[in-house]
C-alpha positions as CSV (number, residue, x, y, z in Angstrom):
1,X,1.2,14.1,-5.5
2,X,-0.7,15.0,-2.3
3,X,-1.7,12.5,0.5
4,X,-5.3,12.2,-0.7
5,X,-4.2,11.4,-4.2
6,X,-1.8,8.7,-2.9
7,X,-4.5,7.1,-0.7
8,X,-6.9,7.1,-3.7
9,X,-4.3,5.5,-6.0
10,X,-3.6,2.8,-3.3
11,X,-7.4,2.2,-2.9
12,X,-7.8,1.8,-6.6
13,X,-5.0,-0.7,-7.1
14,X,-6.2,-2.7,-4.0
15,X,-9.6,-3.1,-5.7
16,X,-8.3,-3.6,-9.3
17,X,-5.1,-5.6,-8.9
18,X,-5.9,-7.5,-5.7
19,X,-9.7,-7.8,-6.1
20,X,-10.3,-6.5,-2.6
21,X,-13.9,-5.6,-1.9
22,X,-14.2,-1.8,-1.6
23,X,-16.3,-1.9,1.5
24,X,-13.5,-3.9,3.3
25,X,-11.0,-1.1,2.8
26,X,-11.0,0.8,6.0
27,X,-8.1,2.4,7.9
28,X,-8.0,-0.4,10.5
29,X,-8.4,-3.3,8.0
30,X,-5.7,-5.9,8.5
31,X,-3.9,-6.5,5.2
32,X,-3.8,-10.3,5.7
33,X,-6.9,-11.1,7.7
34,X,-9.4,-8.6,6.4
35,X,-8.2,-7.8,3.0
36,X,-7.0,-11.3,2.3
37,X,-3.5,-10.6,1.1
38,X,-1.1,-13.6,1.2
39,X,2.7,-13.8,0.8
40,X,2.5,-13.8,-3.0
41,X,0.2,-10.7,-2.9
42,X,2.9,-8.9,-0.9
43,X,5.4,-9.6,-3.7
44,X,2.9,-8.2,-6.2
45,X,2.2,-5.3,-3.9
46,X,5.9,-4.4,-3.9
47,X,6.0,-4.4,-7.7
48,X,2.8,-2.3,-7.9
49,X,4.2,0.2,-5.4
50,X,7.5,0.5,-7.1
51,X,5.9,1.1,-10.6
52,X,3.2,3.5,-9.3
53,X,5.2,5.5,-6.9
54,X,8.8,5.2,-8.3
55,X,10.7,4.1,-5.1
56,X,12.3,0.9,-4.1
57,X,10.8,-1.2,-1.3
58,X,12.9,-3.2,1.1
59,X,11.4,-6.3,2.7
60,X,12.2,-5.0,6.2
61,X,10.0,-2.0,5.4
62,X,6.9,-4.3,5.7
63,X,7.8,-5.5,9.2
64,X,5.6,-3.0,11.1
65,X,2.9,-2.8,8.4
66,X,-0.3,-4.6,9.6
67,X,-3.2,-2.4,8.6
68,X,-4.3,-0.6,5.5
69,X,-3.6,2.7,7.3
70,X,-0.1,1.5,8.2
71,X,0.5,0.7,4.5
72,X,-0.9,4.1,3.3
73,X,1.2,6.0,5.9
74,X,4.3,4.0,4.7
75,X,3.7,4.9,1.1
76,X,3.0,8.6,1.9
77,X,6.1,8.9,4.0
78,X,8.3,7.3,1.3
79,X,6.8,9.5,-1.5
80,X,7.1,12.6,0.6
81,X,10.8,11.9,1.5
82,X,11.6,11.0,-2.1
83,X,10.1,14.4,-3.3
84,X,12.4,16.2,-0.8
85,X,15.5,14.6,-2.3
């Protein structure tokens, strides 16, 4: 799966699973403030990530993730590192 496919998959589940308005999804959109994700959404987000991208997420992984771009970069790096193993 290439980076563009990963980003598109993330965009799709943000719209479908979390009911985020498509026009709000921009690289600098804050996950909490702009996209409206709350602590329960983060739990659901972990489940969606693990089922869609087949890697385990640790809570500490989310410490530095603030924006949509941060989140996409995290998923891309994890998918790419998993494919190398």
